[in-house]
C-alpha positions in Angstrom: -1.1 -20.3 -12.1 0.5 -20.5 -15.5 1.0 -16.8 -17.1 -0.5 -18.2 -20.3 -3.7 -19.2 -18.5 -3.9 -15.6 -16.8 -3.2 -13.9 -20.2 -6.0 -16.1 -22.0 -8.4 -15.3 -19.1 -7.7 -11.6 -19.2 -8.3 -11.5 -23.1 -11.4 -13.6 -22.8 -13.0 -11.0 -20.2 -12.0 -8.2 -22.4 -13.7 -9.5 -25.4 -16.8 -10.3 -23.4 -16.9 -6.8 -21.9 -16.4 -5.4 -25.5 -19.2 -7.6 -26.8 -21.6 -6.6 -24.1 -20.8 -3.0 -24.7 -21.4 -3.2 -28.4 -24.6 -5.1 -27.9 -26.1 -2.6 -25.9 -24.9 0.4 -28.1 -26.6 -1.4 -30.9 -30.0 -2.2 -29.0 -31.8 1.2 -29.8 -35.3 1.3 -28.4 -38.4 3.1 -30.1 -39.8 5.9 -28.1 -41.5 9.2 -28.4 -39.8 12.8 -28.6 -40.5 13.4 -24.9 -39.0 10.2 -23.8 -36.0 10.8 -26.1 -35.4 14.2 -24.8 -35.4 13.2 -21.1 -33.2 10.5 -21.6 -30.7 12.1 -23.9 -29.7 8.6 -25.4 -29.6 7.5 -28.9 -33.3 6.4 -29.8 -35.6 5.7 -32.9 -38.7 7.9 -33.0 -41.5 6.9 -35.3 -43.8 9.4 -36.8 -45.1 11.4 -39.8 -43.7 14.3 -42.0 -45.3 17.6 -41.3 -45.6 18.5 -44.9 -47.0 22.0 -44.1 -43.6 23.0 -42.4 -41.7 22.1 -45.4 -38.4 20.4 -46.0 -34.9 21.9 -47.0 -31.6 20.4 -47.8 -28.4 22.2 -47.3 -25.7 21.0 -49.7 -22.8 22.7 -47.9 -23.5 21.0 -44.8 -25.0 17.8 -46.3 -28.1 18.3 -43.9 -31.7 17.4 -44.7 -34.1 19.4 -42.4 -37.7 18.7 -41.9 -40.3 18.6 -39.4 -41.8 15.3 -37.8 -44.8 14.5 -35.5 -44.5 11.5 -33.3 -47.4 9.3 -32.1 -48.3 11.8 -29.4 -48.5 14.7 -31.8 -45.4 16.5 -30.6 -43.8 18.3 -33.6 -40.0 18.6 -33.6 -37.5 19.7 -36.1 -35.3 16.8 -37.3 -32.0 17.3 -38.8 -30.6 14.4 -40.8 -26.9 14.2 -41.4 -27.0 13.3 -45.1 -29.1 13.6 -48.2 -32.9 13.3 -48.4 -34.2 9.7 -48.1 -35.5 8.1 -51.1 -39.5 8.4 -51.5 -39.7 10.7 -48.6 -42.6 12.7 -50.3 -44.9 9.4 -50.3 -43.9 7.9 -46.9 -46.8 6.9 -44.7 -44.4 7.0 -41.8 -40.9 8.2 -40.9 -38.3 6.4 -38.3 -35.5 8.8 -37.3 -32.6 7.6 -35.3 -30.7 9.9 -33.4 -30.7 11.9 -30.2 -31.7 15.4 -29.0 -28.8 18.2 -29.7 -30.9 21.1 -28.4 -34.3 21.4 -26.9 -35.9 21.6 -30.0 -33.7 19.9 -32.5 -33.5 16.1 -33.0 -30.1 15.2 -34.8 -30.6 12.0 -36.8 -28.1 9.8 -38.3 -30.5 7.5 -40.0 -34.1 8.1 -41.4 -36.2 5.4 -42.8 -39.3 5.9 -44.8 -42.2 3.4 -44.9 -44.1 3.8 -47.9 -47.5 2.6 -48.9 -47.4 -1.2 -50.2 -48.7 -1.5 -53.7 -50.3 -4.9 -52.8 -52.6 -3.1 -50.3 -56.2 -2.9 -51.2 -59.2 -5.3 -51.7 -59.0 -8.7 -53.5 -61.3 -7.3 -56.3 -59.0 -4.5 -57.0 -55.8 -6.6 -57.3 -57.6 -9.3 -59.6 -58.0 -8.8 -63.0 -61.3 -9.5 -64.6 -60.1 -13.0 -65.9 -59.1 -13.8 -62.5 -62.5 -13.2 -60.8 -64.2 -16.0 -62.6 -62.1 -18.4 -60.3 -62.8 -17.0 -57.1 -66.5 -16.5 -57.5 
């Protein structure tokens, strides 16, 4: 075989392996805290902020700490590596992406907040008095 063909084949195989590895690393599944703890992998956990336990931002470490309950009701301390997310206090649900660093601490690299939509509500609430005449 030609040396150029062998080198090209090796480069193509390396790129395919790198592409497959990158895809698998970026493919992060949704799960609950129990499964996240058992697997030890980076996952996304959806839940709600437990307001009663409070929140705290440490400016020296640039860490935001809060407690979150997953869909099964398990409450875990979440430490976000970064500042407090926007609209955190009005979020209807929270999605934390990360992994367990200890048995009781979920280290998150990203937190998304899902806020209530301003478009939710009944049709009558969203329509003004002048709009009502067209729909009756």
